[in-house]
ZAMARGU-4260 file (C-alpha; in steps of 0.2 Angstrom, whole numbers, plus 5000, padded with zeros to 4 digits):
<rodrens>
0) 5499/5684/5462 | 5490/5678/5459 | 5502/5721/5451 | 5503/5740/5445 | 5514/5753/5435
5) 5525/5766/5442 | 5514/5776/5453 | 5528/5784/5463 | 5544/5782/5453 | 5548/5800/5453
10) 5551/5813/5467 | 5543/5827/5457 | 5525/5833/5457 | 5512/5820/5458 | 5507/5813/5441
15) 5490/5805/5436 | 5496/5788/5441 | 5497/5793/5460 | 5479/5797/5462 | 5467/5783/5468
20) 5458/5773/5455 | 5439/5769/5458 | 5430/5753/5455 | 5419/5762/5442 | 5435/5766/5432
25) 5441/5748/5433 | 5425/5740/5428 | 5423/5753/5414 | 5438/5744/5405 | 5430/5732/5393
30) 5444/5720/5393 | 5446/5719/5412 | 5427/5717/5413 | 5428/5702/5402 | 5443/5694/5411
35) 5434/5697/5427 | 5418/5689/5421 | 5427/5674/5414 | 5437/5672/5430 | 5421/5673/5441
40) 5413/5660/5430 | 5428/5648/5432 | 5429/5651/5451 | 5411/5647/5454 | 5412/5632/5443
45) 5428/5626/5451 | 5420/5627/5469 | 5405/5618/5462 | 5416/5604/5455 | 5426/5603/5471
50) 5410/5600/5481 | 5404/5588/5468 | 5419/5578/5466 | 5422/5575/5485 | 5403/5570/5486
55) 5404/5559/5471 | 5420/5550/5477 | 5414/5548/5494 | 5397/5541/5488 | 5406/5528/5477
60) 5420/5523/5489 | 5414/5528/5507 | 5432/5533/5510 | 5436/5550/5518 | 5454/5549/5513
65) 5450/5546/5494 | 5437/5560/5495 | 5450/5572/5502 | 5463/5566/5490 | 5451/5571/5475
70) 5449/5588/5483 | 5468/5590/5485 | 5472/5586/5467 | 5468/5604/5461 | 5483/5610/5472
75) 5495/5597/5466 | 5501/5605/5450 | 5507/5621/5459 | 5517/5610/5471 | 5524/5598/5458
80) 5527/5609/5442 | 5519/5626/5445 | 5533/5637/5440 | 5537/5626/5425 | 5519/5626/5419
85) 5518/5645/5422 | 5533/5648/5411 | 5524/5641/5396 | 5512/5656/5397 | 5527/5667/5393
90) 5530/5659/5376 | 5513/5662/5369 | 5500/5675/5368 | 5492/5677/5385 | 5475/5677/5377
95) 5478/5661/5368 | 5485/5652/5383 | 5469/5657/5393 | 5457/5651/5380 | 5467/5635/5377
100) 5467/5631/5395 | 5448/5634/5397 | 5445/5623/5382 | 5456/5609/5389 | 5448/5610/5406
105) 5430/5610/5398 | 5434/5594/5389 | 5442/5585/5403 | 5429/5590/5416 | 5415/5585/5404
110) 5423/5568/5403 | 5423/5566/5422 | 5404/5570/5422 | 5401/5555/5411 | 5391/5542/5420
115) 5400/5525/5424 | 5417/5533/5423 | 5429/5522/5434 | 5436/5531/5449 | 5454/5530/5443
120) 5449/5538/5427 | 5440/5552/5436 | 5455/5556/5447 | 5467/5555/5432 | 5456/5567/5422
125) 5454/5579/5436 | 5473/5579/5438 | 5476/5582/5420 | 5463/5596/5421 | 5471/5604/5435
130) 5488/5605/5425 | 5480/5619/5415 | 5477/5630/5430 | 5495/5637/5432 | 5498/5643/5414
135) 5480/5650/5414 | 5482/5660/5430 | 5500/5665/5426 | 5494/5672/5409 | 5479/5681/5417
140) 5491/5689/5430 | 5503/5694/5417 | 5490/5702/5406 | 5482/5713/5419 | 5496/5725/5420
145) 5494/5727/5401 | 5476/5732/5403 | 5475/5741/5419 | 5487/5756/5422 | 5493/5764/5438
150) 5482/5762/5453 | 5468/5754/5443 | 5479/5738/5444 | 5479/5738/5463 | 5460/5741/5463
155) 5457/5727/5450 | 5467/5715/5461 | 5457/5720/5476 | 5441/5717/5466 | 5448/5700/5460
160) 5452/5695/5479 | 5435/5701/5485 | 5426/5691/5471 | 5436/5676/5473 | 5432/5675/5491
165) 5414/5678/5488 | 5414/5664/5474 | 5422/5652/5487 | 5409/5655/5500 | 5394/5654/5488
170) 5401/5641/5477 | 5404/5629/5491 | 5387/5632/5499 | 5377/5630/5483 | 5389/5617/5476
175) 5387/5607/5491 | 5368/5607/5490 | 5368/5603/5471 | 5381/5589/5474 | 5370/5581/5487
180) 5357/5579/5473 | 5366/5578/5457 | 5385/5578/5458 | 5388/5574/5439 | 5376/5589/5435
185) 5388/5600/5446 | 5403/5594/5436 | 5394/5597/5419 | 5390/5615/5426 | 5409/5617/5429
190) 5413/5612/5411 | 5400/5624/5404 | 5408/5639/5414 | 5425/5635/5405 | 5416/5635/5388
195) 5408/5652/5392 | 5424/5659/5399 | 5433/5654/5383 | 5419/5662/5372 | 5420/5678/5382
200) 5439/5679/5380 | 5438/5675/5361 | 5425/5689/5358 | 5431/5704/5369 | 5449/5702/5374
205) 5463/5709/5362 | 5476/5697/5356 | 5494/5704/5360 | 5511/5697/5354 | 5520/5685/5367
210) 5529/5694/5380 | 5544/5683/5379 | 5557/5689/5366 | 5568/5674/5367 | 5566/5655/5367
215) 5577/5644/5377 | 5576/5627/5386 | 5560/5627/5397 | 5570/5623/5413 | 5582/5637/5410
220) 5568/5649/5407 | 5559/5643/5423 | 5576/5645/5433 | 5577/5663/5427 | 5561/5666/5436
225) 5568/5659/5452 | 5584/5669/5450 | 5574/5685/5446 | 5563/5684/5461 | 5576/5679/5474
230) 5591/5687/5466 | 5583/5705/5466 | 5582/5714/5483 | 5565/5722/5480 | 5557/5707/5473
235) 5564/5696/5486 | 5558/5707/5500 | 5540/5707/5493 | 5541/5688/5491 | 5547/5686/5509
240) 5533/5697/5516 | 5520/5688/5506 | 5526/5671/5510 | 5528/5676/5529 | 5510/5682/5530
245) 5504/5666/5521 | 5512/5655/5534 | 5501/5663/5548 | 5486/5670/5540 | 5478/5653/5536
250) 5480/5646/5554 | 5462/5650/5560 | 5454/5642/5543 | 5465/5627/5544 | 5462/5623/5562
255) 5444/5628/5562 | 5437/5611/5565 | 5449/5608/5580 | 5446/5625/5587 | 5427/5623/5587
260) 5429/5606/5595 | 5440/5614/5609 | 5427/5628/5612 | 5412/5616/5612 | 5417/5598/5615
265) 5400/5592/5620 | 5389/5596/5605 | 5394/5589/5588 | 5381/5599/5579 | 5386/5616/5587
270) 5404/5611/5583 | 5399/5611/5564 | 5391/5628/5564 | 5406/5636/5574 | 5418/5628/5563
275) 5410/5635/5547 | 5409/5652/5555 | 5427/5652/5561 | 5433/5647/5543 | 5421/5660/5535
280) 5428/5674/5546 | 5444/5675/5537 | 5437/5677/5519 | 5424/5689/5525 | 5438/5699/5533
285) 5447/5699/5516 | 5431/5705/5506 | 5428/5719/5519 | 5446/5724/5519 | 5449/5724/5500
290) 5433/5735/5497 | 5436/5747/5511 | 5455/5750/5511 | 5456/5753/5492 | 5443/5767/5495
295) 5450/5775/5511 | 5468/5776/5507 | 5478/5783/5493 | 5490/5772/5483 | 5505/5780/5492
300) 5497/5777/5509 | 5493/5759/5505 | 5511/5756/5500 | 5517/5763/5516 | 5505/5751/5526
305) 5512/5735/5518 | 5524/5732/5532 | 5512/5737/5547 | 5499/5726/5540 | 5511/5711/5538
310) 5516/5713/5556 | 5497/5714/5561 | 5493/5697/5552 | 5501/5686/5566 | 5500/5699/5580
315) 5480/5699/5580 | 5481/5680/5584 | 5492/5682/5599 | 5477/5685/5611 | 5474/5666/5608
320) 5485/5664/5623 | 5471/5670/5634 | 5460/5656/5628 | 5447/5668/5620 | 5428/5664/5618
325) 5420/5659/5601 | 5416/5677/5596 | 5434/5683/5599 | 5441/5669/5589 | 5430/5674/5574
330) 5435/5692/5577 | 5453/5687/5576 | 5451/5677/5561 | 5441/5691/5553 | 5455/5703/5557
335) 5468/5692/5550 | 5459/5692/5533 | 5456/5711/5534 | 5475/5714/5536 | 5480/5701/5522
340) 5468/5711/5510 | 5477/5727/5515 | 5494/5721/5510 | 5492/5708/5497 | 5484/5718/5482
345) 5497/5732/5485 | 5512/5721/5487 | 5507/5711/5472 | 5505/5726/5461 | 5521/5733/5467
350) 5529/5716/5463 | 5523/5716/5445 | 5528/5734/5443 | 5546/5730/5447 | 5546/5715/5435
355) 5552/5718/5418 | 5540/5713/5403 | 5542/5695/5398 | 5545/5688/5416 | 5528/5691/5424
360) 5520/5674/5421 | 5535/5664/5427 | 5538/5675/5442 | 5519/5672/5446 | 5522/5654/5445
365) 5536/5655/5458 | 5526/5666/5469 | 5510/5655/5468 | 5520/5639/5472 | 5528/5648/5487
370) 5511/5654/5494 | 5504/5636/5492 | 5519/5629/5501 | 5519/5642/5515 | 5501/5640/5518
375) 5502/5622/5520 | 5518/5623/5531 | 5509/5635/5542 | 5494/5625/5545 | 5504/5609/5547
380) 5516/5616/5559 | 5502/5624/5570 | 5493/5608/5570 | 5508/5598/5576 | 5510/5611/5590
385) 5492/5609/5594 | 5494/5590/5596 | 5506/5593/5610 | 5499/5608/5619 | 5481/5616/5621
390) 5475/5623/5604 | 5473/5641/5610 | 5491/5641/5617 | 5498/5633/5601 | 5490/5646/5590
395) 5496/5660/5602 | 5514/5653/5603 | 5514/5650/5584 | 5508/5668/5582 | 5522/5675/5593
400) 5535/5666/5583 | 5526/5673/5568 | 5528/5691/5574 | 5546/5689/5577 | 5549/5682/5560
405) 5539/5696/5552 | 5549/5709/5562 | 5565/5701/5555 | 5558/5702/5537 | 5552/5720/5540
410) 5569/5726/5546 | 5576/5720/5529 | 5562/5729/5519 | 5570/5741/5506 | 5568/5760/5507
415) 5555/5769/5497 | 5570/5777/5487 | 5576/5759/5482 | 5559/5754/5476 | 5557/5770/5466
420) 5574/5767/5458 | 5569/5749/5454 | 5552/5755/5446 | 5561/5769/5436 | 5575/5757/5430
425) 5563/5743/5424 | 5565/5740/5406 | 5555/5728/5395 | 5560/5711/5391 | 5577/5711/5400
430) 5584/5695/5406 | 5586/5692/5425 | 5603/5695/5433 | 5614/5680/5437 | 5620/5676/5454
435) 5637/5685/5458 | 5646/5668/5457 | 5642/5666/5438 | 5642/5683/5430 | 5634/5684/5413
440) 5631/5698/5400 | 5612/5695/5403 | 5614/5703/5421 | 5610/5721/5415 | 5596/5731/5420
445) 5589/5719/5433 | 5604/5721/5444 | 5600/5739/5445 | 5584/5735/5455 | 5593/5723/5467
</rodrens>
């Protein structure tokens, strides 16, 4: 979550952290610019590789199931051991973790591209390469608050969101074209992007000491991350808002093919075009929202809009009950992405600001696993419902349920004063509070934010 620093921790006169940051200020930061460039390279390369590996596996096996399984391997580590792998990033220098993960992925992806590689070996190498993603992303997420102060962090996260969505659209489009001609060449390109990313990080990013001050059993350190996120009122509230929005925001994208078929059952070629446009509408909405909202609203206003925007995510899909036409479906998907981009960077930055130093990477692992799970649950549940009733009705009913869920989450949202107290009380490298049933001397400053 895949943060900020105290922008409104005091009730006194506004300080410099309360003013809105600009994209120019953020991009003027050399370290951020390097991390941003390295991430962009990796994103584009990854989408190239996903398009290439699915094409390669399908060409060699003729099996859609195996092709889809190869694509899904990149998500497996987050669901299997994401928080555990992310906790590793807390033990070492973030820069070292990112560089090491880039070099590991470069080597393994390059081996996948070797001609004549057996299918089982390709899939094994892909899975091993994907294991480097959680610690790399966690380290980057934890490093950004060290580089970008105040509202610059929110703007940087919005820029990451925008660029990630653009890289997805462009990477899939160009990667699909390249994969149709030379899928192994696309994999070699992916390996090269990791090499260049590591070189950029080595050359222009400062090496800082590890954030974690103590070393314990890895499983206990990971469980500390879960206790911290779900045992602290402010962090738990942010997590529930993000998870709740994730359950419903990906429904148009996940049901794009079925929705296109329902809208135009007679023409397969038109279905393909409409499916692509429905699926693209959400990321396009996220790009527009991230660019627009960070410029139009102050940090305080964006923070006050987290809950209204989270309610709007499922609400804009409720008109599906009226069986809308194609253009309205695209507009609803666009609006969903727009409102997600309005709440996610701000809630993510607030989340990291409340976290104590030394726990950002493992908390990121908890959040990322939760987002992956809730997105999958949302798409699967809406799909099951659509198997039993008409698709527009299923989406509409699911969205009504979603609005009710988000209202319940919103009613438990802490007051501004509670967040301000949590921001002011945050102290570096303080262990998370234990549950009430097992008090511990480590339950110090964190419990003040609960």
